[in-house]
N, C-alpha and C positions, 0 to 999 in steps of 0.2 A: 961706302954706300951712302947715298943721300936720302934722308927721310924728309918728306914735305907734308904740309897740312893737306887734308883731303878736300876734294871738290873746289879746286881753283877755278875762278871764272875763265871763260874763253876770251882771252884778251891779248894774245900774242906771247904769253909766258912759255917758259920751258916746262914740258910735261914729262917727268920721268916715267919709266915703265915699271911694272910690278912683278917682282920675283921673290918667292919665299916670304911674302908678307912685308917686304920692304920696297920702297920707291927708289929705283936705281937708274944710273946712266948706263949707256952701252960701255962694254969693256974697252972698246976702241976710242971712246970719247966723241965719236962722230954723231951728228944729228941731221935731221932734215926738216923742212918746213911743210906744214899743211895749210892749204889756202881755202878760203870761201869761194866756191865756184861761181857764185852770183856776182861777186865784186872783185875777185882776184887778190884780195888782201890776205896777208899772212895772219893766221889766227893762233898758231902755236908752233913751237919747235919741239920735236920729240926725238928720242934716241934712235939711232940707226943701228939696231941690234944685228948681231951676226952669230957665227958659230959658237963663240965663247959664251954668249948670252943664252943661246939655246941649251948649251951644256949646263949652265947654272940653273936654268928653269926646269929642265928635265930632272936634274938631281934633286931640286927642291920638291918637285911633284912626286918623285919616287920616295923620298924620305917621309913625306906626308902620307903617302899611300900605305906604307908599312908601319907608320907611327900611329899617333892618336886617332887619325881619321879612320883607320881600319877597325877601331873599337866603337865607332858610332853605330848605334842601333837604328833600325829602319825608322822608328818613330822620331829619333833625334834628327835624322836627315830630313824627315818630313817637316818637323818644326822649323828647321833652318830654312828650307825652301819657302815656307809660308812667311817667315820673317823677311826674307829677300823680296817676296812679292809685295808685302805691305810697304817696305821701304821704297821699292820701285814706284808704287802707287803715290806715295807722298812726294816723290821727286820726279813725277812723270813730266811736268812741264820743263824741268831742267834737262831731262833726257831728250825731249823733243827739240829743244833749242840747240842742243849739241848736234843731233842728227841733221837738222836743217842748216846750221852754220857750216858744218864740216863737209856735207855731201850734197846739199841742195834740195833735199826732200821738202816739199811744201809742208809748212807746219800744221796746216789743217789735216793733211793726210797722216802726219806723224801722230798727232793727237788721237786720230781715229784708230790707231793701232793698239791703243791701251788694252782693249778687251782681249785681243789676240795674245799679246805678250804676257799680260798678267794671267790670262787663262792658261798659257803654257806652263808658267811657273807653278800655278796651283794644281794643274793636272799632274805634273811630275811629282809634286808633293804627295798627292793621293796615291800615285803609283809606287812611291818608295816603300809603302807598307803592303803592297800587293804582289811583290816579287817572290816566287816560290818555285821549288821543283815539284816532282811528283813521285809517288810510290808506284812501282811497276812490277806486275806479276811476271816472274821469269820461269823458264823451263829447265832450270839446272837441277841436278840431283841433290838431295839433302835439303835441309831447311835453311835457305839463304834468302835474306831480305835484300831487295834492290830498290834503290831510289836515286833521284838526281838532286843536285844542288845547283843553284844559280849564284855565281860569284863574279864580282867586278873584274873586267878584263885587265885593268891596271892604269897605266899612264896613257892619257889620250892627247894626241896632238891635233888641234883644231885650227883649220885655216879657213878664213872667211873673206868674202868679197866686200866691196865698198857700198853696194847698192842698198843694203838693209842692215846697218851695223847692229842695231838693238835686237831685232828679231833673230838675226843670224847668230849673234853671241849667245842668246838664251837657248836657241835650238841646239847648240853644242854643249853649253855648260849645264843646262837644266838636267838632262838625262844622266850626265856624268855624276852630278851630285846625288841624284835619286838612287843610283846604283852603287855608289861608293867608290867611283873612279876619281882620279885627279886629272887636271887639265893644264896644258900649255896652249894658250890661244895666241895665234899670230893673225892680227887684223891686217887688212889691206893698208898699204902705205898711203893710199888716197884718202882714207877716212879712219884714222886711228883713235880719235878723241872719245867717241862714245864707249868703245870697249874699255878704255882706261877709266872712264867714269863708272862703268859697270863694276870694274874691279874694286873701286873705292867703296861703292855701295855694298858689295858683297863682304868686304872686310868689315865694314861698319855693322853688317848684320850678324857677324860672328863666324864667317867661314874661316876655318883654321889656316894658319900660314902654310903656304905651299900647295894647298888644294886647288886654287885657281891662280894661274900666272899669266901675265900678258906681256909678250915680247913684240915690240914694234920694229919694223924693218921691211926690207924688200923681199919679194918672193925668192929671188936668187940667193940673197945673203942670209935670210932667216928661215923662210919657208922650206927651201930645199934641205938644209941641215936638219930641220924638224922631221921632214918626211922620211929621211933615211936613217934617223937616229936609232941605234940598236936598243936604247933604253925606252923607246916608245912602243907601246903594245898595240895601239890602234891610231889610225889617222882618219879623221872625218873632214871632208873638204867640200866647199861649195865654190864653184867658179867655172872657168872655161874648160871645154873638153880637152884641149891641147895640154893644159896644165894638169888636168886629171890623169891623162896618160903618163905624164912625167912622174906623177906621184905614185902610180901603180908600179912603175919601174923602180923607183927609189925604195918602195916598201919591201922589195924582194930580199933585202939583206937579212932580216929576221922574220920574214913572212908575216909582218904585222897585219892585223885586220884593217880593212879599208872600206869606208863608206863614201860614195861620191854622188853629189848632186851637181850636174854639169849643164851644158848649154841646151838651147832649144830653138825650134823654129815652128812654133805651135800653130796648128790650123784652127780656124773657126768656121763652121759651116752654118750658113743662114739659109734655111729652107724656105720654100715659096710661101708657106703658111705662117711664117714667123710673125710675131707681134713687133712691128717695126718701131713703135713708140718705146718699147723696152730694148729691143735689139740694137738700135743705133747707138745710144749712149754707152751701153755696156760693152759692145764690140769696140767702140772707139777707145774707151778707157782701159780695155784689156791690153792696149798697146801704149796709149799716151800717159797712163799713170806712171809716175816716177820718171817722166820723160823717156819712156820706153826702155829704161835700164832695169829690166826685170827678166829673169830667165824664162818665165812662163808667158811672156808677151805673145798675144794672139796675132802675130804679124802677117800671117797668110789668111786672108779673108775670102773664103769661097762662098759666093752668093748665087742663088738660083737665078738663071738667066732672065726669067720673067720679071723679077724685081730688081735686077742688078743695077740698072741705071738710076732708078729712084733711090735705091739704098745708097749708092755712091754719092748722089747729090745731097742726100740728107747727112751722110757721114761727113762730107766736106764742109757743109754749113756748120755742123757741130764742132769740127776741128777749128774752124775760123772763129768760133765764139769763145773758145777757151781763153782764160786770162793767164798770160805768161808774165813771170816776174821773179823777184827775189822771194825765196820760199818763206822768209820770215814774215811776209805780209800774209795775214790770214785769208785774204781774198785770192791769193795766188793758187791757180790750179795746175800750172805747168812750170816747173822750176828749171834750173840749168842742167846741162850735162856736167859730169863730174870734173872734167879736165879739158885742157886744150887738145890733148892727144885724142880723147874720145870725140871731141868736136870735129877734129880733122878726119877721123875714121868715118863718122856719120856723113860728113860732107862728101867724102869719097863715094859712099853708096848712093847719095843723091845724084851725083854726076853719072855714076854707072847706070842707074835706072833710066835716066834720060838718054844716055848714049846707046843703050840696048833697045830703045824703042818704047819704053813705058810712057804713059801720058800723065803728066803732073796735074792734078786737079785741086790740090790744096797744099799750102805751105811750101816746103822745099827750099827754104832760105835760112841763112843765119841772121839773127837779129843783132844788130851792132850799133844802133843809134841810141843816144841819150843814156838812160839808165842801164841799157843792155851792153854798152860799149866794153866794159871790163869783164863781162861774164861770158859764159859758154852756152848761149841760147840758140835753139833750133825751133822754128815754128812747126807745130804738129802737121805731119805730111801724109797725104793720100796719093798713091799712084793707082791709076786704072790702066787697062790695056796691057796687063802684066802676063807674061807667059811663065810656065813652071820652070823653065831653064834659066831665067834671068837671075843674076846674083842677088838682087833684092828679094827674090822669092826662094832662094836656096840657102843663103848664109845668114847667120845671126848678126843683126846690125847693132843691137843694144842702143837704139835711139827711137824717137817718136815717128816711126815710118810704117805705114800700112800698105800692103800690096793687095789690091782687090782683083779677084779672078772669078769669072763666071763659070757655072757648071750646068749641065743639062739633066743628069740623073744622079740619084744618091749613090749608086754603085761607082759612078765616075768620081764623085766627090770623095768617097772613102778611099778609092785607089790613089788619087792624087794627094790627098791629105797624108796618107801613110808613106808616100814616096819621098822619104827624107831619112837621113841617118839618125835623126833625133826622135825622141818619144817622151817628152816631159809632160806636156799638157795638150788639151784640145777643148774646144767649145762647140756647142750645138744650140741653135735657136729653132724651135718648132713648137707647135701647139698640139702635136700628135704624140700621144704617150708611146705607141708602138714604135714610131720613128725614133723617139728619144732612147728607148731601150736598145733598139737595133744598132743605132750609131754608137752609143756608149760602149756596146760590146765589141764592135768591129774596129774602132779606132785604136791604134797602137800607141797608147800614152798612159803614163802613170796616174794622171788625173784627168777626168772628163767632167766638164761643167755643162749643164743644160739650162738654158734661159738665165744664166748668171755667169760670173767669172770671178777669179781671185778668191773664191770661198775656201778658206783653210781653217781647219779646226784641230785643236791639240789631240783629239782622240782618233783622228782619221789619218792613216798613213799617207805620206807624200814622198814621191821620188820618181825616177825615170825608167823608161825602157831604152833599149839600144844604146846609142852613144850619149844619151842623157844621164848615164850613170847607173849605179846600183846601190842597194841599201834603202832604207826608208826612215823618214823623220816624221814623228807623230804616231800616236797609237802604241799598242803593246809591242809591235815590231820594232819601234824605235828604241825602246828600253832594251830589247833583246840584242840590239847591235852593240851594246856596252857590257854584255854579260857573257861569261863562259858557262858552259853546262858540264858538270862533273857527274859521272856515274859512280855510285857507291854500292858495294856488295858486302854484306855482313852475314857470316854463317852463325846461326844461333842454336844449332843442335849439338 
């Protein structure tokens, strides 16, 4: 096993993975490269973990779970989470640079995530001492006391995507630490560096060996063995619906608990009375933020017919005004797509939109000149003349592409908005309070935002309806996903 100093700079070096408190290579000795999507340059080489490495990590997590970690009191877990939060705060710029370099997130946006991520850690710290069962009056004969206990579910396998490495890691690890579980984290092979940095910071904060493990590798070679492992008690996954379905099937071996946050094709309804000065930039960035690589992207834009043309014109002008470039530039608003593969996917949807009869009114091209030549850049794109049956209006693109669709009545808008297999999020723009309440009730989505978008708070549950998954992240329900409930009966007469 190889032990290396913590927090190596991102400069093309080999980056071991973290198992049982040690920095180790893959059992196979294989590695893979991770590249800066803005420049194409190799920024690190990491282990290509596989089944043997998952076995090691699960064993380390199990030993920690039944070992010293099981004796940590709630207030000790709370203090640990608060130390982690403080350490994250001190190293926030380093975390931001890691995210920006590895997956292209504009650094200004990364810096702006501080309140959310640090807030999550401190929220979980507070919840660590607020977990409890309840005393229940029963109807049994005799004098029998009945109550419940909340106990950690055990070893958690966490599989995260590449589009938000910091927030996704904390959303999985934070509640595990608060409840007393242990974790094997499998980050995306497209963006593994920030999760490794997070492991370093957590070790520095005093997280016991084996409580948090990070295995780098592909979904097929590391993710699948983790999902099917008989020693894993729970899988929590964020990613595509197709992969989520595979994880559900893999979990059947030991009927492990599963939480899934999957794909989306979120509708945004702009009513005739909307404040356009607010609605245009917010609706635009509901999709264009992170270059559209967000599961909650409001990519189906339903606009009241009376304001449709004006709204699309304003939206297109806004799209054209956005500054595109390397995310490390603090002036950049739109960074690159994560990879050539994702770039090819998005370009395929751009062609499909035009071939199916949609009208391109902004963007729609790959940027490949000058500083863009080696990166994966797509101009923010707006299609009008879109019908509900077009691929760009039905399928998750995961790129900076908006489809504008006019509507005549609110009943029609709701029906069309709900006509999707997904149900992750939705947006509404209106000045009428009654309309806001009615639409937020009728839309089939786990989150509905009115006159705003992307608002996520640690205390508020987040998750999907329908094929956008099940389980919640955020709020008390989130912690409950990591706990078992035990009923206890004691006869005292």
